[in-house]
C-alpha positions as CSV (number, residue, x, y, z in Angstrom):
1,M,-88.1,-35.6,21.1
2,N,-87.2,-38.8,23.2
3,A,-89.5,-41.5,24.2
4,T,-89.7,-40.2,27.8
5,E,-90.7,-36.9,26.7
6,S,-93.5,-38.4,24.6
7,S,-94.4,-41.0,27.2
8,P,-96.6,-40.6,30.5
9,R,-94.8,-39.4,33.7
10,G,-93.1,-42.2,35.4
11,L,-92.9,-44.4,32.4
12,Q,-89.3,-45.0,33.3
13,D,-90.5,-47.1,36.5
14,V,-92.5,-49.4,34.4
15,P,-90.8,-52.8,33.9
16,L,-89.4,-53.3,30.5
17,S,-91.1,-56.7,30.5
18,A,-94.5,-55.2,31.1
19,L,-93.7,-52.6,28.0
20,L,-92.7,-55.7,25.8
21,L,-96.1,-57.4,27.0
22,A,-98.1,-54.3,26.3
23,T,-96.6,-54.0,22.6
24,R,-96.7,-57.8,21.6
25,G,-98.7,-58.3,18.5
26,V,-98.6,-54.7,17.0
27,Y,-96.7,-55.7,14.0
28,T,-98.5,-58.9,13.7
29,A,-101.9,-57.2,13.8
30,A,-100.7,-54.6,11.2
31,V,-99.4,-57.3,9.0
32,R,-102.5,-59.3,9.2
33,R,-104.6,-56.5,8.4
34,A,-102.6,-55.7,5.2
35,Q,-102.6,-59.5,4.2
36,A,-106.5,-59.6,4.7
37,K,-106.9,-56.7,2.1
38,I,-105.2,-58.7,-0.5
39,G,-107.3,-61.9,0.4
40,C,-104.6,-63.5,2.4
41,T,-106.5,-64.4,5.3
42,D,-105.4,-68.1,6.0
43,V,-101.8,-67.4,6.9
44,P,-101.0,-69.5,9.8
45,A,-99.1,-68.5,13.1
46,S,-95.7,-67.2,12.6
47,G,-96.4,-67.5,8.9
48,E,-96.7,-63.8,8.4
49,F,-93.1,-63.6,10.0
50,I,-91.7,-66.3,7.6
51,L,-93.2,-64.7,4.5
52,S,-92.2,-60.9,5.5
53,A,-88.7,-62.1,6.1
54,M,-88.5,-64.1,3.0
55,E,-89.7,-61.6,0.9
56,W,-87.5,-58.8,2.6
57,T,-84.4,-60.4,2.8
58,G,-84.4,-63.5,0.3
59,A,-83.4,-65.5,3.0
60,S,-84.1,-69.3,3.2
61,I,-86.1,-70.9,6.2
62,E,-82.7,-71.7,8.2
63,P,-81.7,-67.9,9.4
64,I,-85.5,-67.3,9.7
65,V,-85.9,-69.9,12.2
66,R,-82.6,-68.7,14.0
67,W,-84.1,-65.2,14.0
68,L,-87.3,-66.4,15.7
69,G,-85.4,-68.0,18.3
70,V,-87.2,-71.3,18.0
71,S,-86.4,-74.8,16.8
72,K,-87.0,-76.1,13.2
73,Q,-89.5,-78.4,14.4
74,A,-91.6,-75.5,16.1
75,V,-91.8,-73.8,12.7
76,S,-92.3,-76.9,10.3
77,Q,-96.2,-77.0,11.4
78,S,-96.4,-73.4,10.0
79,V,-94.3,-74.1,6.9
80,D,-96.3,-77.2,6.2
81,Q,-99.7,-75.0,6.3
82,L,-97.9,-72.2,4.0
83,V,-97.0,-74.9,1.6
84,V,-100.9,-76.5,1.5
85,R,-102.3,-72.8,1.3
86,G,-100.2,-71.9,-1.7
87,Y,-97.6,-69.4,0.0
88,L,-94.5,-71.6,-0.3
89,E,-93.5,-74.5,-2.3
90,R,-90.9,-77.1,-2.0
91,A,-88.3,-77.0,-4.8
92,R,-85.1,-79.2,-5.1
93,D,-81.8,-77.3,-4.6
94,P,-80.0,-77.1,-7.9
95,D,-76.8,-76.8,-5.7
96,D,-77.4,-80.0,-4.0
97,R,-80.0,-82.4,-5.2
98,R,-80.7,-84.0,-2.1
99,R,-82.0,-81.0,-0.3
100,V,-85.3,-79.4,-0.8
101,K,-85.4,-75.8,-0.4
102,L,-88.6,-73.7,0.3
103,V,-89.6,-70.8,-2.1
104,L,-92.2,-68.3,-2.2
105,T,-95.0,-68.7,-4.8
106,A,-96.8,-65.6,-6.5
107,R,-99.1,-65.7,-3.4
108,G,-96.4,-65.7,-0.9
109,H,-94.5,-62.8,-2.6
110,A,-97.9,-60.9,-2.5
111,A,-98.4,-61.5,1.2
112,G,-94.9,-60.9,1.8
113,R,-94.9,-57.4,0.0
114,A,-98.3,-56.6,2.1
115,A,-96.3,-57.5,5.1
116,K,-93.4,-55.5,4.3
117,A,-95.5,-52.3,3.3
118,A,-97.2,-52.8,6.9
119,I,-94.2,-53.2,8.7
120,Q,-92.6,-50.0,7.1
121,H,-95.5,-48.0,7.7
122,L,-95.6,-48.8,11.3
123,D,-91.7,-48.2,11.5
124,R,-92.3,-44.7,10.0
125,E,-95.0,-43.9,12.5
126,L,-92.8,-45.0,15.2
127,Q,-89.8,-43.0,14.2
128,A,-92.0,-39.8,13.7
129,R,-92.7,-40.2,17.3
130,V,-89.2,-41.2,19.0
131,G,-87.0,-40.6,16.2
132,A,-84.3,-42.7,14.4
133,A,-81.8,-42.6,17.2
134,S,-84.2,-44.0,19.7
135,I,-85.1,-46.9,17.5
136,A,-81.6,-47.6,16.9
137,H,-81.2,-48.0,20.6
138,T,-84.2,-50.3,20.6
139,R,-82.7,-52.6,18.2
140,V,-79.3,-53.0,20.1
141,T,-81.8,-53.6,23.3
142,L,-83.9,-56.0,21.5
143,A,-81.1,-57.6,20.0
144,A,-79.3,-58.3,23.4
145,L,-82.5,-59.5,24.9
146,A,-82.7,-62.0,22.0
147,E,-79.2,-63.1,22.6
148,L,-79.5,-63.6,26.5
149,K,-82.7,-65.7,25.4
150,R,-80.4,-67.9,23.1
151,A,-77.8,-68.3,25.8
152,A,-80.3,-69.4,28.3
153,Q,-81.8,-72.1,25.8
154,R,-78.1,-73.2,25.1
155,R,-77.6,-73.5,28.8
156,Q,-80.8,-75.6,29.3
157,E,-80.0,-77.7,26.4
158,A,-76.7,-78.4,27.9
159,A,-78.1,-79.2,31.3
């Protein structure tokens, strides 16, 4: 089954921007519900993505900032709140003592695992509706859209 077969008639005429707006927050809401179940109700805005990405990939904050498509300054407030609330801690980088790296605490790992489980559950539900091939195409489309955003930001910065 493909997306147009399972969708209302005429969906192909709906602007992609409207569909993106209609789905905004689906993953965030699922992650927040899962984190609330384990007592993590104080994760700041964007914090759920930071924690899940760090737990899921082991990535440091730098690539996560790039994935979000925002500046480090835009994420710094969420990071500071994650540190204060016990999800992250700052530690000296053993390879470069001048650098400080952010690492997940036990609470951060728990919140990250809850986020990962919620995302995987939603992904399975979505795949059951549209199939793996449709999801793969969506990833390609969204990655291209993210690149268009980054290119526009670079042009704006250069102007």
